[in-house]
PyMOL Python script that loads the backbone (N, CA, C, O; Angstrom):
from pymol import cmd

cmd.read_pdbstr("""\
ATOM      1  N   MET A   1     154.888 -14.789 -41.476  1.00  0.00           N
ATOM      2  CA  MET A   1     154.038 -13.672 -41.137  1.00  0.00           C
ATOM      3  C   MET A   1     152.997 -14.130 -40.133  1.00  0.00           C
ATOM      4  O   MET A   1     152.537 -15.272 -40.164  1.00  0.00           O
ATOM      5  N   SER A   2     152.636 -13.222 -39.248  1.00  0.00           N
ATOM      6  CA  SER A   2     151.611 -13.539 -38.268  1.00  0.00           C
ATOM      7  C   SER A   2     150.244 -13.481 -38.931  1.00  0.00           C
ATOM      8  O   SER A   2     150.096 -12.987 -40.049  1.00  0.00           O
ATOM      9  N   ASP A   3     149.240 -13.999 -38.213  1.00  0.00           N
ATOM     10  CA  ASP A   3     147.873 -13.944 -38.747  1.00  0.00           C
ATOM     11  C   ASP A   3     147.438 -12.504 -38.988  1.00  0.00           C
ATOM     12  O   ASP A   3     146.736 -12.214 -39.958  1.00  0.00           O
ATOM     13  N   ALA A   4     147.862 -11.596 -38.092  1.00  0.00           N
ATOM     14  CA  ALA A   4     147.502 -10.185 -38.261  1.00  0.00           C
ATOM     15  C   ALA A   4     148.118  -9.637 -39.546  1.00  0.00           C
ATOM     16  O   ALA A   4     147.461  -8.904 -40.285  1.00  0.00           O
ATOM     17  N   ASN A   5     149.376  -9.989 -39.817  1.00  0.00           N
ATOM     18  CA  ASN A   5     150.023  -9.526 -41.046  1.00  0.00           C
ATOM     19  C   ASN A   5     149.371 -10.129 -42.276  1.00  0.00           C
ATOM     20  O   ASN A   5     149.228  -9.456 -43.296  1.00  0.00           O
ATOM     21  N   ASN A   6     148.969 -11.409 -42.188  1.00  0.00           N
ATOM     22  CA  ASN A   6     148.280 -12.048 -43.312  1.00  0.00           C
ATOM     23  C   ASN A   6     146.979 -11.318 -43.607  1.00  0.00           C
ATOM     24  O   ASN A   6     146.652 -11.064 -44.766  1.00  0.00           O
ATOM     25  N   ALA A   7     146.238 -10.983 -42.558  1.00  0.00           N
ATOM     26  CA  ALA A   7     144.970 -10.273 -42.740  1.00  0.00           C
ATOM     27  C   ALA A   7     145.222  -8.892 -43.331  1.00  0.00           C
ATOM     28  O   ALA A   7     144.488  -8.446 -44.213  1.00  0.00           O
ATOM     29  N   LEU A   8     146.265  -8.213 -42.842  1.00  0.00           N
ATOM     30  CA  LEU A   8     146.594  -6.892 -43.356  1.00  0.00           C
ATOM     31  C   LEU A   8     147.004  -6.963 -44.820  1.00  0.00           C
ATOM     32  O   LEU A   8     146.587  -6.128 -45.623  1.00  0.00           O
ATOM     33  N   ALA A   9     147.819  -7.954 -45.174  1.00  0.00           N
ATOM     34  CA  ALA A   9     148.243  -8.112 -46.565  1.00  0.00           C
ATOM     35  C   ALA A   9     147.033  -8.347 -47.463  1.00  0.00           C
ATOM     36  O   ALA A   9     146.946  -7.782 -48.553  1.00  0.00           O
ATOM     37  N   GLY A  10     146.109  -9.174 -47.009  1.00  0.00           N
ATOM     38  CA  GLY A  10     144.900  -9.432 -47.787  1.00  0.00           C
ATOM     39  C   GLY A  10     144.061  -8.181 -47.952  1.00  0.00           C
ATOM     40  O   GLY A  10     143.530  -7.917 -49.031  1.00  0.00           O
ATOM     41  N   ALA A  11     143.943  -7.411 -46.878  1.00  0.00           N
ATOM     42  CA  ALA A  11     143.176  -6.166 -46.946  1.00  0.00           C
ATOM     43  C   ALA A  11     143.872  -5.158 -47.858  1.00  0.00           C
ATOM     44  O   ALA A  11     143.213  -4.497 -48.661  1.00  0.00           O
ATOM     45  N   ASN A  12     145.203  -5.032 -47.744  1.00  0.00           N
ATOM     46  CA  ASN A  12     145.940  -4.078 -48.575  1.00  0.00           C
ATOM     47  C   ASN A  12     145.933  -4.468 -50.046  1.00  0.00           C
ATOM     48  O   ASN A  12     146.090  -3.611 -50.916  1.00  0.00           O
ATOM     49  N   ALA A  13     145.755  -5.743 -50.329  1.00  0.00           N
ATOM     50  CA  ALA A  13     145.726  -6.195 -51.720  1.00  0.00           C
ATOM     51  C   ALA A  13     144.546  -5.607 -52.477  1.00  0.00           C
ATOM     52  O   ALA A  13     144.557  -5.559 -53.707  1.00  0.00           O
ATOM     53  N   THR A  14     143.542  -5.164 -51.758  1.00  0.00           N
ATOM     54  CA  THR A  14     142.362  -4.600 -52.400  1.00  0.00           C
ATOM     55  C   THR A  14     142.194  -3.110 -52.116  1.00  0.00           C
ATOM     56  O   THR A  14     141.182  -2.522 -52.497  1.00  0.00           O
ATOM     57  N   VAL A  15     143.172  -2.492 -51.453  1.00  0.00           N
ATOM     58  CA  VAL A  15     143.113  -1.068 -51.142  1.00  0.00           C
ATOM     59  C   VAL A  15     143.908  -0.298 -52.189  1.00  0.00           C
ATOM     60  O   VAL A  15     145.101  -0.550 -52.361  1.00  0.00           O
ATOM     61  N   PRO A  16     143.271   0.633 -52.889  1.00  0.00           N
ATOM     62  CA  PRO A  16     144.007   1.413 -53.881  1.00  0.00           C
ATOM     63  C   PRO A  16     145.154   2.176 -53.226  1.00  0.00           C
ATOM     64  O   PRO A  16     144.994   2.726 -52.137  1.00  0.00           O
ATOM     65  N   ASP A  17     146.314   2.212 -53.890  1.00  0.00           N
ATOM     66  CA  ASP A  17     147.480   2.974 -53.456  1.00  0.00           C
ATOM     67  C   ASP A  17     148.071   2.518 -52.125  1.00  0.00           C
ATOM     68  O   ASP A  17     148.727   3.312 -51.452  1.00  0.00           O
ATOM     69  N   ALA A  18     147.858   1.264 -51.725  1.00  0.00           N
ATOM     70  CA  ALA A  18     148.454   0.757 -50.487  1.00  0.00           C
ATOM     71  C   ALA A  18     149.966   0.620 -50.639  1.00  0.00           C
ATOM     72  O   ALA A  18     150.700   0.794 -49.666  1.00  0.00           O
ATOM     73  N   ILE A  19     150.437   0.314 -51.836  1.00  0.00           N
ATOM     74  CA  ILE A  19     151.873   0.195 -52.102  1.00  0.00           C
ATOM     75  C   ILE A  19     152.289   1.332 -53.025  1.00  0.00           C
ATOM     76  O   ILE A  19     151.654   1.578 -54.051  1.00  0.00           O
ATOM     77  N   GLU A  20     153.360   2.021 -52.649  1.00  0.00           N
ATOM     78  CA  GLU A  20     153.904   3.091 -53.482  1.00  0.00           C
ATOM     79  C   GLU A  20     154.503   2.467 -54.744  1.00  0.00           C
ATOM     80  O   GLU A  20     155.442   1.675 -54.661  1.00  0.00           O
ATOM     81  N   MET A  21     153.968   2.820 -55.898  1.00  0.00           N
ATOM     82  CA  MET A  21     154.378   2.193 -57.147  1.00  0.00           C
ATOM     83  C   MET A  21     155.608   2.851 -57.776  1.00  0.00           C
ATOM     84  O   MET A  21     156.206   2.272 -58.683  1.00  0.00           O
ATOM     85  N   ARG A  22     156.000   4.034 -57.325  1.00  0.00           N
ATOM     86  CA  ARG A  22     157.102   4.759 -57.947  1.00  0.00           C
ATOM     87  C   ARG A  22     158.422   4.634 -57.202  1.00  0.00           C
ATOM     88  O   ARG A  22     159.406   5.282 -57.561  1.00  0.00           O
ATOM     89  N   SER A  23     158.447   3.809 -56.174  1.00  0.00           N
ATOM     90  CA  SER A  23     159.691   3.639 -55.414  1.00  0.00           C
ATOM     91  C   SER A  23     159.785   2.211 -54.892  1.00  0.00           C
ATOM     92  O   SER A  23     158.851   1.420 -55.029  1.00  0.00           O
ATOM     93  N   LEU A  24     160.914   1.901 -54.298  1.00  0.00           N
ATOM     94  CA  LEU A  24     161.118   0.587 -53.708  1.00  0.00           C
ATOM     95  C   LEU A  24     160.106   0.382 -52.588  1.00  0.00           C
ATOM     96  O   LEU A  24     159.936   1.253 -51.735  1.00  0.00           O
ATOM     97  N   SER A  25     159.431  -0.768 -52.588  1.00  0.00           N
ATOM     98  CA  SER A  25     158.386  -1.040 -51.605  1.00  0.00           C
ATOM     99  C   SER A  25     158.573  -2.415 -50.987  1.00  0.00           C
ATOM    100  O   SER A  25     159.052  -3.345 -51.637  1.00  0.00           O
ATOM    101  N   LEU A  26     158.192  -2.528 -49.734  1.00  0.00           N
ATOM    102  CA  LEU A  26     158.183  -3.807 -49.042  1.00  0.00           C
ATOM    103  C   LEU A  26     156.796  -4.408 -49.181  1.00  0.00           C
ATOM    104  O   LEU A  26     155.800  -3.799 -48.789  1.00  0.00           O
ATOM    105  N   ILE A  27     156.741  -5.600 -49.740  1.00  0.00           N
ATOM    106  CA  ILE A  27     155.461  -6.296 -49.897  1.00  0.00           C
ATOM    107  C   ILE A  27     155.157  -7.138 -48.669  1.00  0.00           C
ATOM    108  O   ILE A  27     154.020  -7.174 -48.200  1.00  0.00           O
ATOM    109  N   GLY A  28     156.173  -7.815 -48.149  1.00  0.00           N
ATOM    110  CA  GLY A  28     155.959  -8.645 -46.971  1.00  0.00           C
ATOM    111  C   GLY A  28     157.254  -9.260 -46.476  1.00  0.00           C
ATOM    112  O   GLY A  28     158.270  -9.254 -47.170  1.00  0.00           O
ATOM    113  N   VAL A  29     157.199  -9.793 -45.261  1.00  0.00           N
ATOM    114  CA  VAL A  29     158.344 -10.487 -44.670  1.00  0.00           C
ATOM    115  C   VAL A  29     157.902 -11.889 -44.269  1.00  0.00           C
ATOM    116  O   VAL A  29     156.721 -12.140 -44.030  1.00  0.00           O
ATOM    117  N   MET A  30     158.873 -12.794 -44.200  1.00  0.00           N
ATOM    118  CA  MET A  30     158.555 -14.187 -43.867  1.00  0.00           C
ATOM    119  C   MET A  30     159.744 -14.816 -43.167  1.00  0.00           C
ATOM    120  O   MET A  30     160.865 -14.317 -43.266  1.00  0.00           O
ATOM    121  N   GLN A  31     159.508 -15.889 -42.473  1.00  0.00           N
ATOM    122  CA  GLN A  31     160.580 -16.684 -41.880  1.00  0.00           C
ATOM    123  C   GLN A  31     160.797 -17.884 -42.783  1.00  0.00           C
ATOM    124  O   GLN A  31     159.922 -18.742 -42.898  1.00  0.00           O
ATOM    125  N   ALA A  32     161.952 -17.949 -43.421  1.00  0.00           N
ATOM    126  CA  ALA A  32     162.278 -19.035 -44.344  1.00  0.00           C
ATOM    127  C   ALA A  32     163.295 -19.967 -43.699  1.00  0.00           C
ATOM    128  O   ALA A  32     163.816 -19.674 -42.622  1.00  0.00           O
ATOM    129  N   GLN A  33     163.575 -21.076 -44.346  1.00  0.00           N
ATOM    130  CA  GLN A  33     164.558 -22.024 -43.818  1.00  0.00           C
ATOM    131  C   GLN A  33     165.931 -21.389 -43.672  1.00  0.00           C
ATOM    132  O   GLN A  33     166.684 -21.740 -42.763  1.00  0.00           O
ATOM    133  N   ASP A  34     166.263 -20.460 -44.554  1.00  0.00           N
ATOM    134  CA  ASP A  34     167.569 -19.806 -44.495  1.00  0.00           C
ATOM    135  C   ASP A  34     167.538 -18.509 -43.693  1.00  0.00           C
ATOM    136  O   ASP A  34     168.441 -17.683 -43.831  1.00  0.00           O
ATOM    137  N   GLY A  35     166.525 -18.314 -42.865  1.00  0.00           N
ATOM    138  CA  GLY A  35     166.412 -17.124 -42.026  1.00  0.00           C
ATOM    139  C   GLY A  35     165.344 -16.186 -42.530  1.00  0.00           C
ATOM    140  O   GLY A  35     164.587 -16.528 -43.439  1.00  0.00           O
ATOM    141  N   PRO A  36     165.276 -14.994 -41.943  1.00  0.00           N
ATOM    142  CA  PRO A  36     164.246 -14.038 -42.364  1.00  0.00           C
ATOM    143  C   PRO A  36     164.437 -13.639 -43.822  1.00  0.00           C
ATOM    144  O   PRO A  36     165.562 -13.495 -44.302  1.00  0.00           O
ATOM    145  N   ALA A  37     163.330 -13.466 -44.506  1.00  0.00           N
ATOM    146  CA  ALA A  37     163.350 -13.064 -45.911  1.00  0.00           C
ATOM    147  C   ALA A  37     162.248 -12.043 -46.136  1.00  0.00           C
ATOM    148  O   ALA A  37     161.329 -11.915 -45.327  1.00  0.00           O
ATOM    149  N   ALA A  38     162.346 -11.326 -47.229  1.00  0.00           N
ATOM    150  CA  ALA A  38     161.344 -10.317 -47.554  1.00  0.00           C
ATOM    151  C   ALA A  38     161.103 -10.293 -49.055  1.00  0.00           C
ATOM    152  O   ALA A  38     161.952 -10.702 -49.847  1.00  0.00           O
ATOM    153  N   LEU A  39     159.933  -9.807 -49.424  1.00  0.00           N
ATOM    154  CA  LEU A  39     159.606  -9.568 -50.835  1.00  0.00           C
ATOM    155  C   LEU A  39     159.606  -8.065 -51.055  1.00  0.00           C
ATOM    156  O   LEU A  39     158.887  -7.321 -50.388  1.00  0.00           O
ATOM    157  N   LEU A  40     160.427  -7.632 -52.006  1.00  0.00           N
ATOM    158  CA  LEU A  40     160.505  -6.222 -52.361  1.00  0.00           C
ATOM    159  C   LEU A  40     160.012  -6.025 -53.781  1.00  0.00           C
ATOM    160  O   LEU A  40     160.148  -6.907 -54.629  1.00  0.00           O
ATOM    161  N   ARG A  41     159.438  -4.858 -54.030  1.00  0.00           N
ATOM    162  CA  ARG A  41     158.991  -4.482 -55.371  1.00  0.00           C
ATOM    163  C   ARG A  41     159.745  -3.230 -55.778  1.00  0.00           C
ATOM    164  O   ARG A  41     159.743  -2.235 -55.053  1.00  0.00           O
ATOM    165  N   SER A  42     160.390  -3.276 -56.938  1.00  0.00           N
ATOM    166  CA  SER A  42     161.133  -2.114 -57.424  1.00  0.00           C
ATOM    167  C   SER A  42     160.177  -1.110 -58.056  1.00  0.00           C
ATOM    168  O   SER A  42     159.006  -1.410 -58.291  1.00  0.00           O
ATOM    169  N   ALA A  43     160.690   0.075 -58.326  1.00  0.00           N
ATOM    170  CA  ALA A  43     159.894   1.104 -58.997  1.00  0.00           C
ATOM    171  C   ALA A  43     159.490   0.663 -60.407  1.00  0.00           C
ATOM    172  O   ALA A  43     158.523   1.180 -60.965  1.00  0.00           O
ATOM    173  N   ARG A  44     160.224  -0.283 -60.976  1.00  0.00           N
ATOM    174  CA  ARG A  44     159.906  -0.804 -62.313  1.00  0.00           C
ATOM    175  C   ARG A  44     158.946  -1.982 -62.270  1.00  0.00           C
ATOM    176  O   ARG A  44     158.582  -2.522 -63.314  1.00  0.00           O
ATOM    177  N   GLY A  45     158.530  -2.387 -61.069  1.00  0.00           N
ATOM    178  CA  GLY A  45     157.578  -3.481 -60.949  1.00  0.00           C
ATOM    179  C   GLY A  45     158.202  -4.851 -60.784  1.00  0.00           C
ATOM    180  O   GLY A  45     157.485  -5.850 -60.742  1.00  0.00           O
ATOM    181  N   GLN A  46     159.529  -4.923 -60.688  1.00  0.00           N
ATOM    182  CA  GLN A  46     160.195  -6.206 -60.483  1.00  0.00           C
ATOM    183  C   GLN A  46     160.042  -6.625 -59.021  1.00  0.00           C
ATOM    184  O   GLN A  46     160.074  -5.787 -58.120  1.00  0.00           O
ATOM    185  N   ILE A  47     159.876  -7.919 -58.798  1.00  0.00           N
ATOM    186  CA  ILE A  47     159.730  -8.470 -57.454  1.00  0.00           C
ATOM    187  C   ILE A  47     160.962  -9.320 -57.150  1.00  0.00           C
ATOM    188  O   ILE A  47     161.421 -10.092 -57.992  1.00  0.00           O
ATOM    189  N   ALA A  48     161.492  -9.165 -55.929  1.00  0.00           N
ATOM    190  CA  ALA A  48     162.646  -9.972 -55.528  1.00  0.00           C
ATOM    191  C   ALA A  48     162.453 -10.472 -54.099  1.00  0.00           C
ATOM    192  O   ALA A  48     161.986  -9.744 -53.223  1.00  0.00           O
ATOM    193  N   ARG A  49     162.826 -11.735 -53.889  1.00  0.00           N
ATOM    194  CA  ARG A  49     162.885 -12.304 -52.538  1.00  0.00           C
ATOM    195  C   ARG A  49     164.307 -12.069 -52.059  1.00  0.00           C
ATOM    196  O   ARG A  49     165.263 -12.450 -52.734  1.00  0.00           O
ATOM    197  N   VAL A  50     164.454 -11.438 -50.888  1.00  0.00           N
ATOM    198  CA  VAL A  50     165.774 -11.084 -50.393  1.00  0.00           C
ATOM    199  C   VAL A  50     165.992 -11.605 -48.979  1.00  0.00           C
ATOM    200  O   VAL A  50     165.047 -11.820 -48.221  1.00  0.00           O
ATOM    201  N   THR A  51     167.264 -11.801 -48.646  1.00  0.00           N
ATOM    202  CA  THR A  51     167.688 -12.133 -47.291  1.00  0.00           C
ATOM    203  C   THR A  51     168.752 -11.108 -46.894  1.00  0.00           C
ATOM    204  O   THR A  51     169.217 -10.330 -47.727  1.00  0.00           O
ATOM    205  N   VAL A  52     169.127 -11.115 -45.624  1.00  0.00           N
ATOM    206  CA  VAL A  52     170.137 -10.172 -45.139  1.00  0.00           C
ATOM    207  C   VAL A  52     171.440 -10.385 -45.918  1.00  0.00           C
ATOM    208  O   VAL A  52     171.897 -11.514 -46.098  1.00  0.00           O
ATOM    209  N   GLY A  53     172.020  -9.279 -46.370  1.00  0.00           N
ATOM    210  CA  GLY A  53     173.257  -9.319 -47.143  1.00  0.00           C
ATOM    211  C   GLY A  53     173.047  -9.271 -48.640  1.00  0.00           C
ATOM    212  O   GLY A  53     173.992  -9.020 -49.387  1.00  0.00           O
ATOM    213  N   ALA A  54     171.823  -9.506 -49.096  1.00  0.00           N
ATOM    214  CA  ALA A  54     171.540  -9.493 -50.533  1.00  0.00           C
ATOM    215  C   ALA A  54     171.689  -8.086 -51.104  1.00  0.00           C
ATOM    216  O   ALA A  54     171.409  -7.091 -50.435  1.00  0.00           O
ATOM    217  N   GLU A  55     172.134  -8.030 -52.351  1.00  0.00           N
ATOM    218  CA  GLU A  55     172.179  -6.775 -53.094  1.00  0.00           C
ATOM    219  C   GLU A  55     171.183  -6.875 -54.234  1.00  0.00           C
ATOM    220  O   GLU A  55     171.273  -7.769 -55.076  1.00  0.00           O
ATOM    221  N   VAL A  56     170.232  -5.952 -54.256  1.00  0.00           N
ATOM    222  CA  VAL A  56     169.174  -5.974 -55.257  1.00  0.00           C
ATOM    223  C   VAL A  56     168.655  -4.556 -55.474  1.00  0.00           C
ATOM    224  O   VAL A  56     168.567  -3.770 -54.530  1.00  0.00           O
ATOM    225  N   PHE A  57     168.317  -4.235 -56.705  1.00  0.00           N
ATOM    226  CA  PHE A  57     167.757  -2.925 -57.065  1.00  0.00           C
ATOM    227  C   PHE A  57     168.652  -1.769 -56.612  1.00  0.00           C
ATOM    228  O   PHE A  57     168.149  -0.680 -56.335  1.00  0.00           O
ATOM    229  N   GLY A  58     169.967  -1.985 -56.531  1.00  0.00           N
ATOM    230  CA  GLY A  58     170.895  -0.925 -56.164  1.00  0.00           C
ATOM    231  C   GLY A  58     171.036  -0.681 -54.672  1.00  0.00           C
ATOM    232  O   GLY A  58     171.618   0.325 -54.266  1.00  0.00           O
ATOM    233  N   VAL A  59     170.515  -1.578 -53.850  1.00  0.00           N
ATOM    234  CA  VAL A  59     170.637  -1.435 -52.397  1.00  0.00           C
ATOM    235  C   VAL A  59     171.142  -2.745 -51.788  1.00  0.00           C
ATOM    236  O   VAL A  59     171.057  -3.799 -52.418  1.00  0.00           O
ATOM    237  N   GLN A  60     171.669  -2.672 -50.560  1.00  0.00           N
ATOM    238  CA  GLN A  60     172.078  -3.880 -49.842  1.00  0.00           C
ATOM    239  C   GLN A  60     171.215  -4.019 -48.601  1.00  0.00           C
ATOM    240  O   GLN A  60     171.074  -3.077 -47.821  1.00  0.00           O
ATOM    241  N   ILE A  61     170.636  -5.206 -48.422  1.00  0.00           N
ATOM    242  CA  ILE A  61     169.760  -5.474 -47.289  1.00  0.00           C
ATOM    243  C   ILE A  61     170.626  -5.691 -46.050  1.00  0.00           C
ATOM    244  O   ILE A  61     171.505  -6.553 -46.048  1.00  0.00           O
ATOM    245  N   THR A  62     170.380  -4.913 -45.001  1.00  0.00           N
ATOM    246  CA  THR A  62     171.189  -5.018 -43.791  1.00  0.00           C
ATOM    247  C   THR A  62     170.440  -5.660 -42.632  1.00  0.00           C
ATOM    248  O   THR A  62     171.075  -6.210 -41.732  1.00  0.00           O
ATOM    249  N   ALA A  63     169.112  -5.608 -42.626  1.00  0.00           N
ATOM    250  CA  ALA A  63     168.332  -6.248 -41.557  1.00  0.00           C
ATOM    251  C   ALA A  63     166.898  -6.475 -42.032  1.00  0.00           C
ATOM    252  O   ALA A  63     166.360  -5.719 -42.841  1.00  0.00           O
ATOM    253  N   ILE A  64     166.298  -7.544 -41.500  1.00  0.00           N
ATOM    254  CA  ILE A  64     164.894  -7.833 -41.783  1.00  0.00           C
ATOM    255  C   ILE A  64     164.212  -8.104 -40.452  1.00  0.00           C
ATOM    256  O   ILE A  64     164.586  -9.025 -39.726  1.00  0.00           O
ATOM    257  N   GLY A  65     163.201  -7.287 -40.139  1.00  0.00           N
ATOM    258  CA  GLY A  65     162.424  -7.455 -38.915  1.00  0.00           C
ATOM    259  C   GLY A  65     161.065  -8.039 -39.234  1.00  0.00           C
ATOM    260  O   GLY A  65     160.800  -8.438 -40.368  1.00  0.00           O
ATOM    261  N   GLU A  66     160.203  -8.089 -38.230  1.00  0.00           N
ATOM    262  CA  GLU A  66     158.871  -8.665 -38.430  1.00  0.00           C
ATOM    263  C   GLU A  66     158.003  -7.834 -39.370  1.00  0.00           C
ATOM    264  O   GLU A  66     157.135  -8.374 -40.056  1.00  0.00           O
ATOM    265  N   GLU A  67     158.234  -6.520 -39.405  1.00  0.00           N
ATOM    266  CA  GLU A  67     157.385  -5.648 -40.223  1.00  0.00           C
ATOM    267  C   GLU A  67     158.181  -4.631 -41.026  1.00  0.00           C
ATOM    268  O   GLU A  67     157.610  -3.688 -41.574  1.00  0.00           O
ATOM    269  N   GLU A  68     159.521  -4.819 -41.100  1.00  0.00           N
ATOM    270  CA  GLU A  68     160.330  -3.831 -41.798  1.00  0.00           C
ATOM    271  C   GLU A  68     161.611  -4.439 -42.351  1.00  0.00           C
ATOM    272  O   GLU A  68     162.047  -5.514 -41.939  1.00  0.00           O
ATOM    273  N   VAL A  69     162.194  -3.718 -43.296  1.00  0.00           N
ATOM    274  CA  VAL A  69     163.487  -4.067 -43.875  1.00  0.00           C
ATOM    275  C   VAL A  69     164.362  -2.822 -43.802  1.00  0.00           C
ATOM    276  O   VAL A  69     163.923  -1.723 -44.143  1.00  0.00           O
ATOM    277  N   ILE A  70     165.596  -3.001 -43.358  1.00  0.00           N
ATOM    278  CA  ILE A  70     166.561  -1.907 -43.346  1.00  0.00           C
ATOM    279  C   ILE A  70     167.577  -2.197 -44.438  1.00  0.00           C
ATOM    280  O   ILE A  70     168.087  -3.312 -44.549  1.00  0.00           O
ATOM    281  N   TYR A  71     167.865  -1.184 -45.237  1.00  0.00           N
ATOM    282  CA  TYR A  71     168.828  -1.354 -46.322  1.00  0.00           C
ATOM    283  C   TYR A  71     169.772  -0.171 -46.375  1.00  0.00           C
ATOM    284  O   TYR A  71     169.492   0.895 -45.828  1.00  0.00           O
ATOM    285  N   THR A  72     170.904  -0.379 -47.049  1.00  0.00           N
ATOM    286  CA  THR A  72     171.864   0.688 -47.288  1.00  0.00           C
ATOM    287  C   THR A  72     171.805   1.025 -48.770  1.00  0.00           C
ATOM    288  O   THR A  72     171.955   0.154 -49.628  1.00  0.00           O
ATOM    289  N   ASN A  73     171.582   2.313 -49.059  1.00  0.00           N
ATOM    290  CA  ASN A  73     171.484   2.723 -50.464  1.00  0.00           C
ATOM    291  C   ASN A  73     172.872   2.913 -51.064  1.00  0.00           C
ATOM    292  O   ASN A  73     173.877   2.751 -50.371  1.00  0.00           O
ATOM    293  N   ARG A  74     172.931   3.251 -52.326  1.00  0.00           N
ATOM    294  CA  ARG A  74     174.221   3.347 -53.025  1.00  0.00           C
ATOM    295  C   ARG A  74     175.100   4.484 -52.521  1.00  0.00           C
ATOM    296  O   ARG A  74     176.279   4.544 -52.871  1.00  0.00           O
ATOM    297  N   TRP A  75     174.556   5.388 -51.707  1.00  0.00           N
ATOM    298  CA  TRP A  75     175.327   6.482 -51.130  1.00  0.00           C
ATOM    299  C   TRP A  75     175.748   6.193 -49.685  1.00  0.00           C
ATOM    300  O   TRP A  75     176.292   7.060 -49.001  1.00  0.00           O
ATOM    301  N   GLY A  76     175.484   4.946 -49.227  1.00  0.00           N
ATOM    302  CA  GLY A  76     175.893   4.536 -47.885  1.00  0.00           C
ATOM    303  C   GLY A  76     174.940   4.929 -46.775  1.00  0.00           C
ATOM    304  O   GLY A  76     175.281   4.803 -45.599  1.00  0.00           O
ATOM    305  N   GLN A  77     173.756   5.403 -47.122  1.00  0.00           N
ATOM    306  CA  GLN A  77     172.773   5.817 -46.120  1.00  0.00           C
ATOM    307  C   GLN A  77     171.818   4.670 -45.823  1.00  0.00           C
ATOM    308  O   GLN A  77     171.375   3.970 -46.733  1.00  0.00           O
ATOM    309  N   SER A  78     171.504   4.481 -44.544  1.00  0.00           N
ATOM    310  CA  SER A  78     170.530   3.454 -44.150  1.00  0.00           C
ATOM    311  C   SER A  78     169.125   4.012 -44.263  1.00  0.00           C
ATOM    312  O   SER A  78     168.858   5.153 -43.886  1.00  0.00           O
ATOM    313  N   GLU A  79     168.234   3.190 -44.787  1.00  0.00           N
ATOM    314  CA  GLU A  79     166.826   3.556 -44.901  1.00  0.00           C
ATOM    315  C   GLU A  79     165.980   2.365 -44.487  1.00  0.00           C
ATOM    316  O   GLU A  79     166.438   1.222 -44.509  1.00  0.00           O
ATOM    317  N   THR A  80     164.750   2.642 -44.111  1.00  0.00           N
ATOM    318  CA  THR A  80     163.841   1.597 -43.637  1.00  0.00           C
ATOM    319  C   THR A  80     162.593   1.554 -44.496  1.00  0.00           C
ATOM    320  O   THR A  80     162.003   2.588 -44.809  1.00  0.00           O
ATOM    321  N   LEU A  81     162.192   0.342 -44.876  1.00  0.00           N
ATOM    322  CA  LEU A  81     160.924   0.107 -45.555  1.00  0.00           C
ATOM    323  C   LEU A  81     160.012  -0.616 -44.577  1.00  0.00           C
ATOM    324  O   LEU A  81     160.443  -1.557 -43.910  1.00  0.00           O
ATOM    325  N   SER A  82     158.771  -0.196 -44.484  1.00  0.00           N
ATOM    326  CA  SER A  82     157.803  -0.846 -43.617  1.00  0.00           C
ATOM    327  C   SER A  82     156.677  -1.447 -44.446  1.00  0.00           C
ATOM    328  O   SER A  82     156.396  -0.992 -45.555  1.00  0.00           O
ATOM    329  N   ILE A  83     156.043  -2.465 -43.901  1.00  0.00           N
ATOM    330  CA  ILE A  83     154.878  -3.032 -44.566  1.00  0.00           C
ATOM    331  C   ILE A  83     153.795  -1.949 -44.625  1.00  0.00           C
ATOM    332  O   ILE A  83     153.530  -1.306 -43.609  1.00  0.00           O
ATOM    333  N   PRO A  84     153.173  -1.731 -45.769  1.00  0.00           N
ATOM    334  CA  PRO A  84     152.128  -0.694 -45.867  1.00  0.00           C
ATOM    335  C   PRO A  84     151.077  -0.872 -44.781  1.00  0.00           C
ATOM    336  O   PRO A  84     150.612  -1.981 -44.519  1.00  0.00           O
ATOM    337  N   GLY A  85     150.713   0.244 -44.152  1.00  0.00           N
ATOM    338  CA  GLY A  85     149.706   0.234 -43.103  1.00  0.00           C
ATOM    339  C   GLY A  85     150.256  -0.039 -41.725  1.00  0.00           C
ATOM    340  O   GLY A  85     149.505  -0.003 -40.749  1.00  0.00           O
ATOM    341  N   GLN A  86     151.566  -0.315 -41.610  1.00  0.00           N
ATOM    342  CA  GLN A  86     152.174  -0.625 -40.321  1.00  0.00           C
ATOM    343  C   GLN A  86     152.807   0.577 -39.654  1.00  0.00           C
ATOM    344  O   GLN A  86     152.969   0.573 -38.434  1.00  0.00           O
ATOM    345  N   SER A  87     153.169   1.602 -40.400  1.00  0.00           N
ATOM    346  CA  SER A  87     153.864   2.728 -39.788  1.00  0.00           C
ATOM    347  C   SER A  87     153.068   4.007 -39.892  1.00  0.00           C
ATOM    348  O   SER A  87     153.516   5.053 -39.423  1.00  0.00           O
TER     349      SER A  87
END
""", "prot")
cmd.dss("prot")
cmd.show_as("cartoon", "prot")
cmd.util.cbc("prot")
cmd.orient("prot")
């Protein structure tokens, strides 16, 4: 994550309702040794570290960008999650 994203994450950590608690949410993205990765939070509060191709919470991760994750849901539709405050 860039310094701007780190600052935003820190600010959002103290902002009420910055993350939607009732649906799948993107917490953050990072560059890992095995490529881009992201932290997702499920509607049940579970946290998962994912990479492209991973299947988690009933979706398949198809792309990870600097500020977003694209996934395919169980009905074959592509959807995008963005870091809170970025879109």
